[in-house]
C-alpha positions as CSV (number, residue, x, y, z in Angstrom):
1,X,-45.3,134.6,-96.0
2,X,-46.6,132.3,-93.3
3,X,-48.2,133.0,-90.0
4,X,-50.2,135.8,-91.4
5,X,-47.2,138.1,-91.9
6,X,-47.1,140.0,-95.2
7,X,-44.1,141.6,-96.8
8,X,-45.7,145.0,-96.3
9,X,-45.8,144.2,-92.5
10,X,-42.1,143.7,-92.4
11,X,-41.4,146.8,-94.5
12,X,-43.7,148.9,-92.4
13,X,-41.9,147.7,-89.2
14,X,-38.5,148.6,-90.8
15,X,-39.8,152.1,-91.4
16,X,-41.1,152.4,-87.8
17,X,-37.9,151.1,-86.3
18,X,-35.8,153.4,-88.5
19,X,-38.0,156.4,-87.4
20,X,-37.4,155.5,-83.8
21,X,-33.7,155.0,-84.3
22,X,-33.8,151.3,-83.5
23,X,-31.6,148.7,-85.2
24,X,-32.8,145.5,-86.8
25,X,-31.5,142.9,-89.3
26,X,-33.5,141.7,-92.3
27,X,-32.8,138.1,-93.0
28,X,-33.5,136.7,-96.5
29,X,-33.2,133.2,-97.9
30,X,-31.2,133.6,-101.1
31,X,-30.8,129.9,-102.0
32,X,-32.6,126.8,-101.0
33,X,-32.1,123.2,-102.2
34,X,-34.0,120.0,-101.5
35,X,-36.9,119.9,-99.1
36,X,-36.9,123.1,-97.1
37,X,-39.7,124.7,-95.0
38,X,-39.3,128.1,-96.7
39,X,-38.7,129.1,-100.3
40,X,-36.0,131.5,-101.7
41,X,-36.9,135.1,-100.9
42,X,-38.5,134.3,-97.5
43,X,-37.8,137.1,-95.1
44,X,-37.6,137.6,-91.3
45,X,-36.9,140.8,-89.4
46,X,-34.8,140.4,-86.3
47,X,-34.9,143.2,-83.7
48,X,-32.1,143.9,-81.2
49,X,-34.0,142.2,-78.4
50,X,-34.2,139.0,-80.5
51,X,-37.9,139.3,-81.3
52,X,-38.8,138.5,-84.9
53,X,-41.4,139.3,-87.5
54,X,-41.8,136.7,-90.2
55,X,-39.9,133.4,-90.4
56,X,-37.3,131.6,-92.4
57,X,-38.6,128.2,-91.4
58,X,-38.2,127.8,-87.7
59,X,-36.1,125.1,-86.0
60,X,-32.5,125.2,-85.1
61,X,-31.3,127.1,-88.2
62,X,-33.7,129.9,-87.5
63,X,-32.6,130.0,-83.9
64,X,-28.9,130.2,-85.0
65,X,-29.7,133.0,-87.5
66,X,-31.6,135.0,-84.8
67,X,-28.6,134.6,-82.5
68,X,-26.1,135.8,-85.1
69,X,-28.4,138.7,-86.2
70,X,-28.6,140.0,-82.7
71,X,-24.8,139.9,-82.4
72,X,-24.5,141.9,-85.6
73,X,-27.1,144.4,-84.5
74,X,-25.3,145.1,-81.3
């Protein structure tokens, strides 16, 4: 994962959030074609407040995904 975030960091945060009764969404790229900033399997954890851990590539697509994830969480 980029930006120094490891999969274990995301999974540890999921465990912490669950223990505290907080909701989050785990976003995973399941298919990527052509030139993409992130590969299949890239993950990003979106919290209810819109903060994230990890990235699926940034840009407008990531912003849309965060917005939709927050809607689903609430």
